[in-house]
N, C-alpha and C positions, 0 to 999 in steps of 0.2 A: 585573535579569535576567528574561527572559520565562520563565514557568512551562513546564516540559516537559509534553507531552501524552501521555496513555495512551489508545490507540485500539483497541478490540476490532474484529475483522474478521469479517464474516459472509459466507462463500461460499455463495451461494444457488442451489439447484437449483429452478427454477421450473416444472418439468414436472409437479408435483403441486399440488393446490389449496392456496392460502395459502403455498406454497413450503416448502422445508426447508433447513436449514443443514447443510453437510457439511464435512469436513476431510480433506485428503490428506497424503501424505508425498512430498516432492519432486514435487509436482503429480500424484501417482498414489495408489493404495491409499486409496480414499475410505471414510470412516465417517460415520454420521449423528450430528448433534449437537443437533437441536431445531428449533423453528419460529422464523422470523426475528423476528416482532413480539414474541414472548415473550422471546426472548434479548435483543433490543435494550432492552426495558423493564427487564429485570433489570440489564443493564450500566449503564443510565442511573441506576438506583437505587443501584448500587454505586459510582457516582462517575466513570464514563467521561467523558473530555473531548470525545470525538467518537465516531461510529460509522461504519464503512465497510461498505456492502453491495456485494458483487461478484456480478453475475449470471453464473454460470459456464456457463449454457446460452446466454445472450446471443443468442438468436434473435429475429427481428422479432416473432413471435407473442407472445413472453413480455414484451415491453416494457410492455404495459398491466398485466400481473401485477406487475411491479416497481413501477410507479407506484402500484398499489393497496397494496402492502406498505408503501411509503413513507408514503402517506396515513394508513394505519392506525397506523403507528409514531409519526408526529408528533402524534397525538392525546394521547399520554402521555409522549413523549420530547422534552426541550427542550435538547438539545445539537446542535451541527452534525452534519449527516449528509452523507456523500459516497457517491455511487453510481457504480459502474463496471460495464463489460460492456455491449457493444452501443451505446455512445455513438459515433456515426459522423459526425454533422453538427451544426451549431449549433442546429438545431431540437430535437435530442435533449437538449441541455443545457437549453434553455428549458422543455421539457416536464417534465423531472425536477425542475427548480427550482420549477415551478408545482405539482408534486405534493407539494412540501415539502422537497426536498433543498436543501442549501446549496452543494454542490460536485459536480462530476462528474469522474471519472477515466477517461482513455482511454489505450490503449497501441497496439494493432494499427492502429487507424484513423489515429492521428497519424503512425505510421511510414510508412504507405502514402500519407498526404496531410498533410505537415507544415504546410501552409497552414491546416489545420483549427485549429491552435493560435492563429494570428493572428486568424482569423475569430471563433472562440469567445470569445477574451479581449476582443475589441471588443464582442461582443454581451452577454456576461454578466459581464465583468470578470475580471481575472487571478486574483482570490481564489477564483473558482469553477472555475478550470481546473487540474486536477491531472493530471500525467502519470504513469502507471504504467510502471515499467521493471522487467522481469523479467530479471535478469542472471545469466550463468553464467561461471565462470572458464575462461579458455583459457590454458594454460601454454605458455610459449615458452622455447626454449633460449637464444637470443641476442636481447636487446632491440633491437639495432641492425638486425636483419633485419625488424623490424615497426615501422618508423618512422611508419606511418600510424595506429598505435594508441597509446593512453595506457597505457604499461606501468608496473606498480608491482612493487616487490619485496616478497614475503611470505616467511614462514619456510618455506613449501612450495615457493618458487621464484618466478621472474618470471611475471607473468600480465597479461592484459587481460580486460575483461568484455564478453561478447557479449550483445546484446539478443535476447530471444526474443519471439515473437508467437503468437497463437492459443492462449493459455493454456499456453505452454511447449512446444507441439507442433512449432514451427518456429523455426529460428535464422536471423538476418539477416546476421551478420558486421559489424553496426554496433557501434561502440565505445560502450558505455553511458555513459561519462563525457562523451565528446564530444557524444553525442546530448542528454544532460541540459543541457549548456551551450547547445546550439542551442535547446532548448525554452524555456529561460529567456529567451534573446534574443527569441524569438517571442511571449512574453507569458504563458508558464505561471507559475502562482503557487506551485506546490509540486510536489515529486517524491515519489511513493510507490515506494520502492525495495525490491524483493524479491530476495533471494539465492536462486536456484534450487538451489544446492548445499546450502543449509541448510534450505530450506522443510520444515516439519513434523518435522525431525530432533531438535529440542530440544537441539541442541549449542551454541546461542547464535547471535547474528547474525554475519554476515561483517563483522567490524569493519574490515578493510582496505578493503573495498568501501564501507562506510558513511562511513568517515573521508575517503577520497579524494573521494567525491561531495560531502560536506559542505564540504570545503576548497576545492572548485572552483566552488561556487555561492554566490549571495547569497540565494536563495530557500530556504524550509525544506525539509528532507529528513526523510521518515518512514522509519524503519528497519523492515524486515519480513523475516520468514523465519528460523525457527530458535529462537525463544525457548522456553526450558524452565523458567525460574525467574526470580524478581525480580532476581537478580544480573545476568543477561543483559541486562535492560532498563537497569540501572544502567551496565553497560559500554557499551551503545549510546549513552548520553548522554555519558559521561565519555571513553571511548576512541574511540567512533565519531563523536562530535560531532553526533549526530542531534538534531533539534528535537522529534521525536515518535517514539514506539515503538508499533508495531502488533503485536498478537498475536491468536491464535485458540484453539489447543488448551488453553492453560493457563486460559483463561476459560471456554470451552465446557464442559469436563469438571470445572469447579470445583476445579482443582488449586490455583490462586492467584487468588482473586477480585480485582477491580480495587482495592478499598480496601486489601487486604493489600499489594499491590504499591506503592500510593502511600504507605502508612505506612512500608514498608521504605525507599523512596527518600527520604522526609522525614528519617528517622533518619540516612541517609547524607549529608544536606546538600544534596539535590537539591530545587530549587524546584518544587513541584507544588501543584495546587489540591486542597484536602481538603474 
């Protein structure tokens, strides 16, 4: 069995020198968490399997700032690094990989131009192409009236999952499960799946979303959005069938360091790297 991965996520505001890490609730209510290089180094020392940097400013002027953050991080951090935000063309993947990243995640740009996935996977390889999907539940009364969507039954009712773009500010009407399947066909190597309903709430991952995604794909799924304690991460692996679990708040504010989460998972019989 492949070891399950624990991935801290750093949402980076790069409008200040060296950047700063912030955390929101349901993509709003932002609070300050620390400096990206310092936090990444701490998580590496605590046993993180990978680290994700998301540029929430994602403007063209800040691209070099993110590259500088990655270069500084990789001087002391020796686990895979994924960068997201502002990745719009194959050259952006190449530039971030040159700076020291191992993977790039894109969401909005891929939805606007799905061929980007084909192009980037040819240039840098599928393993470096992560697709971020920020999904929100859309409840329906009658599944038969929404045959163009992948409807699942949850205890709250029937729903499908709507892809959002621009950091959750705009919805597309694109079915998240169907879109992930298309991304896989086009050459994506992994899906970073965030539940917008759960993001920052600490109520646990959306296990219905995570499980449905995992069951419909062959490529790995990273569960994201809503973790509040180690049990939620355990549920993402066992009930949600995720390959990796991403979290922010519980690590940033030292509620549950990475090594505490891993020890908990090992005790519960989950294969992790210690």
